[in-house]
N, C-alpha and C positions, 0 to 999 in steps of 0.2 A: 504494500500500500504506500501511497505517497503522503508526505507530510504537507505538501503544498496543496491546499484545497482548490487552487486555480486549475489544477489538472483534472478536476472532476467536472464532467460535462454531461448534458442530457441531449440526446437526439430524439425529437418528438415527431411521431408519425402516426397520428390518430387512426387513420384509415388505411394504413399501409404497413401491416405487421412484418417486421424484418425476419421473423421466424416462420412465416407462412409458406405454404407450398406454392411456388411460383406457377402461374398459369391458371389458377382458380380465378373466379370472378373478382375483378378489381385488385388482382395481385400481379404486379408486373414490374416495370422498370423502377418505380419509386421504392418498392420493397427491396430490390437488389441494391439500389444506391445506398439506402440507409444502412443495411447490413454490412455491405462491403466497405463503405466509408468508415463505419464504426469499428470493424475488425482492423482496418489499416491504421486508424487513429490509435487504437489500443496498442498495436505493435510499436507505435512511435512514442508511447509513454503516457497517453491519456487514460483516465478512468472513464469508461463510456457506459452509460445506462441509456437504453433505447426504449422509449415508452410508446405503447400502442393500446388500442381498445380491445378488451376481451370480447370475443364473439361466440363463445361456447363455454358452458360450465366444465366441459371435459378438457379444455386447454390448460396447460401448465401456467401457473402465475408468473414464473420466471424460467427463462431458457438461457442457460449459460453457454455462450458460444466460444469463449476464450477466457483466460484468467481475469482479464480486466474489461470484458465486453459481454453484456447480457441484455436480453429483451425482457421488459417488465410489462405485463398486461394488467391494465387497470379496468375495473368494472365501472362503466359509465353508461347508464341506460340498460336496456335488456341485454342479456348475454346471448345475443343472436346476431346474425349478419344484418347490417343496415347499409343500404346504398349510400354513397357519399353525399348525394343531394338531399338525403333525409337525416343526416347525422348531426346537423348543427345543434339540435336541442340537447345532445348528450355532452356538449363541451363544458358547460359550467360544472357538472359533476366530475368530469375528467380533471379539471383544474383543482377541484377540492381534493380528489383522490391523490393527485400528484403531490400536493402540499402535505397531505396526511402521510404519504410514503416518506417524504423528507423528514418529518417529525419522528416517525417510527425508527428511521435509520440513523437519526442524529446527524444528518448531512444537509447541505444547502448547495445547490448548483450555482456555479459562478457564471456559466454560459449555457444557453440552450440554442440548439440548431433545429429550427422547425422546418417541416417538410409538408408542402401542399397548403392551401389557404386555410383549411380547418385548423391545422396545427398552428398557423400563424396567429389565429385568434387566441388559442391557448397560451402561446408565448407572450402575446401582448397583455393578456389578463394577469399572467404570473408576474410580469414586470411591474404591475401596479402594486403587487403585494410583497415583493422582495427585490433586493438589488440584484440585477443580473444583466448580462450582455445577451442580446438576441441577434442571431444570424438566421436567415431564411432562404430556402430554395423553393421556388414555386412548383416545379415539375410540369405544370401546365397553367396557362393564364385564361381566366374566364373571358377576358376581353378578346382573346383570339378564338377560343372555342365557340363562343356564342355568335360569332360572325357567320358560322357555317351551320347553325342550328335554327330551324324554322320555329320550333316550339320551345320557348325559353322555360326552364324550370322555375318554380316559385321562389327558389333560393337565389336566383340570379342576381338580383339587386344587392342582396346581402353579401354575396361573394365579391362582386365588383367593388363595393365600398370597403370591404375588409382588405382586399388586395391593394387598394389605393392607400389606405391608412398604413398598412404594413410597410410599403415602399417608402412612404414619407416620414415615418416615425421611428422605425427600429434602427439598430446600430449598422447593419449592413445586409443587403440582399445579394445572394450569389446567383449570377446568371451562368448557365452552362455553355453558352455560345454567344458570339457577337450578335447573332440574329435575335436571340432571346432578349439581350440587353436592348436592342433597337425597338423591339415590340414593347418592352416595359416603358421606354421613354416616349414612344409615340402614342401608346394606347392606355397606359396606366397613370404615369406622372413624370414630370420633369424634375421632381424633387427626390431627395434621398440618395444614399450611397449604394453603389453597385460595384461588385468585383466579379470578374469572369474567372471561373474555375470549371474546367470541363468535367464530365463524368469519366469514370474509369472502367477498366475490366481486368480480369485475372489473366495476365500474360503467361503465367506458368501452366494453367489448366487449358486455356484455349491456345491451340497451336502445338499441342503435345502429341497429336496424332497425324500421321501421313494419310493422304487420300486413299492410297491403295489398301492400307491397313484398315481404315474406317469402312471402306466398301466391303472388305472381306468380313468384317464384324456384322455389318447390316445385310449382307447377302445381295449387294448391288453389283452388277457386272461392271468391269473396268470401262467399257465403251459407252455406258449409259450417260445421257445428258440430264443431270439432276438439278432441279430448281427447288429451292427451299424457302419456306416461310416459317418463322418462329414468332410466337406471341399470343396475346389474348384473342379470343373471339369477340370482336366489337366492330360495329359498322365503321367506326372512325379509323380502324386499322387498315381498311381498304383491301381486304382479302378478295372481295368480289372483283375488283379491278385486276388483280393478279390472275384469278381463274379465267376471266374473259380474255386476258392477254395470252395466256397459254393456249386457249382454244383457237386463237388466230395465228399461232406460230407457224412459220414456214417449215419448221423441222418436224412438225407433227405428221406422223406417217412415214417420214423419211429417216428417222433416227429413233433410238430407244429413249424417247423423251419421258421424263418422270417428274411429277410434282408432289412434293411432300409438304403437308400443312401441319406443322407441329404446334401443339398447345392444348392445355387441359381445359375442361369445361364441366359444368354441373347441370344435369338434366333438370328442367323446370325453371332454371334461372335465365337471365338475359343472355349470358355467354353460351349456354346450352342451346337456346333458341337461335342464336346467330350461327352456331355450328350447324344446326339442322338446315338453316336457310342456305348456307354455303354448300352443304352436301347436295341439296336440291338443285342448285345451279350447276354443280359438277355433273350430276346425272343428266340434267336437261341438255348440257352441251356435249354429252357423250364422252366425258373424260374419266368415267369410272375405271377404265382399264389402266390409266396412268397416274391417277391421283390416289394418295394414301393419307390417312389421318392417324398417326401413331399415338395421339393423345399427349398428355404431359410428358415433356422430355426431362428426365431427372438430371441432376448435376453431373452424374457419371456419363449419361448418354448424350447430353447436349454438345460437348466438344466433338464427339464422333459424328453427329449429324452435320455440324458445320463443316468438318473436314471432308466429308463425303460429297458435299455439294459442289457443283460447278459455279453456281451463282446463288447468292442469298438476296431475296427481294424484300424490301421494306416499303410497302405501298401506302403508308399512313396518310390520312388527310392532313394531319399536323403532328409534329413531334418537336418538343423543345430541344431535345438532344438526339436520342435514338440509341439506346444501349445495344440493341440487337445488331446494329450496323457495326459497332466497334468490336463486338464479340466475333462476328464473321471476319472482320479485317484481321483480328488477332489470330484467327484460324487460317489465314492466307487465302480466304475465299472472297472474290470480288463481290461488290454490292451494287444492286440496282435499287435506287430509293427515290421517293417523292422529293421534288424540289420545293421543300417547305421547311420552315423553322430551322432548328439546329442541324438537320440532316444536310443542309447546304454547307455547314462547317465541318461536320463529321466526315462526309464523303466528298472528296475532291473529284469532280467529274472529269473523266478521261485520264485520271491519275490513279485513284484507288477504286474506282467504280464509275457508274453512270447515274445521272439524275434525269428524272422525267416528270412532267407536270402531273400533279395529283389527279386521280380519277380518269386519267387518259389511258385507256387500255391499249390503244394503237401505239402510243409512244412507249409504253412499258414492253409491249410485244417486240418492237424494233430493238430496244435496248437489250432485252434478254437474248434475242436471236444474235445480236452482234457478238456478245460474249461467248455464247455457246458455239458459234460458227468459227471463232478464232481462239482456240484454247491456249495457244502460246501467249497471246496478248492478255488473255484473261488471267493466266498464271502470273504474268508480270505485274498486273494491277494488284493481284493478291499479295505479292511479295512487298510491294511498296506500301500497301495498306498495313501489313504487319509492322513495317519499320515505323510508320507514323504512330501506331498505337504504342509501340515500345518506348518511343521517345517522350510522348506527352500524355498518355492516357492509361498508364498502369494505376491501380488503386493506391499504391504507395506514393506515386507522384501526386495524385489528387489529395491524399491525406496530408502530405507535406505542405502543399499549398494552402489547404484549409487550416492546418496547424499554425502556419505563419500568420494567417488572417486572424485566427482566434487570439494569438499572443499579442498582436498589434492592438486589438480591441480591448483585451484584458489589462494591458498596461495602462490604458486610460481610465479603467474602471476601478472603484474601490474594492478591496478584498472582502468578500462576504464573511461574516462571523459564523463559525461552525455551529449549527443549531444543536442544542442538547436533545437527547432522546426524551420524548415526552413521557412522564410517568402516568399521565391520564389517558394515553392512547395505547391500546393493545398492540404489541409489536407484531408486525406481519410475519407469519411463519408459513410461507407458501410452499406448494409442491414445486420442486425445482427439477428441470430436465436439463441434462448435459447434452448440448448439441454435438452430433457426430461430426459435423463439418459445416462449411459454409453452404448457403443456399444460393442458387443461381438460376 
């Protein structure tokens, strides 16, 4: 343990459980970011507690990922899954429970790094009650999202106001790309401090498998042309665009063309319904024979699938950054991505992959066919992509930059006094699960 309480920080991700199974509904890039940043920060000497909302009574209260990194699940509202647009009412109780936890443990966080707009509200409320530094990562901006949505949710005005207040009043907002920073300034506010720190990926795990070995493991012939999608089933992820692009491919019928759509889903939920819809389109277009849905790709399987692919496609309607893109690049697999948001920063067109207008199935078809028809060039793009990730986008590199930012802000802030354990509050004695490894 550290004597200096300034090393103790909280990463808050109300609706993005760092210990969740990636691929389930509303479990994606944000969950990976919080967990992997937390683990890397812990390796660099920080004491990291990651707070999220408990969504089942069967979940462990605490998951220990590493000696100085754990996920803590707080009960706020019913212990069941609640969509992000309906979770705002749980936030006051979340704040109360977080303060109770500090009292029980006899600690006080000197810095909180909040993730997504719901968590920013929690951080700003905490800051009213105790001295702390607040850093925030949006992960997505309502001001961007709502431009493409015809039916605004009831929470829209609250979200927009919260995101604006966050940027204008907290200590620093982290943008993951220059494009995201530009959106903040144009659509949210010209006030407030912003620092650019990209997302990261595990460069040891991704890129550890050769394509020939990966295909042998998965039973894919060496000559097959494999197109891969990895991510959640959500209309905003643009899977339909990819499917329709493959249906138009000039290679269809002339080569062993294969489409793998990887991602978990739950029957009866919105992700399950989107999966059923995509499967319906696949059948309608006669792609049953070449398209496969392997379900959730576990941390052990994911690097194998990336390595086996000739191209990874990220057809999202919007992405602030795009973790899938850099996971593929780390695996030496070229990327075809939508020319939106942070994907324009992550993927350098004609250098590490290709960019296409979102929702443009013809443009995606042409980009995919270009790479599949020129394997030597595609491999060259994959190698350059790997180099780009190694230099600037490893999790240790990201954590180092975040750590420097934290220290700069903490130097300006008064040291919090360590809170004594409350004699009037029953000490939390949760069930603790030791995590077997990182989640990706």
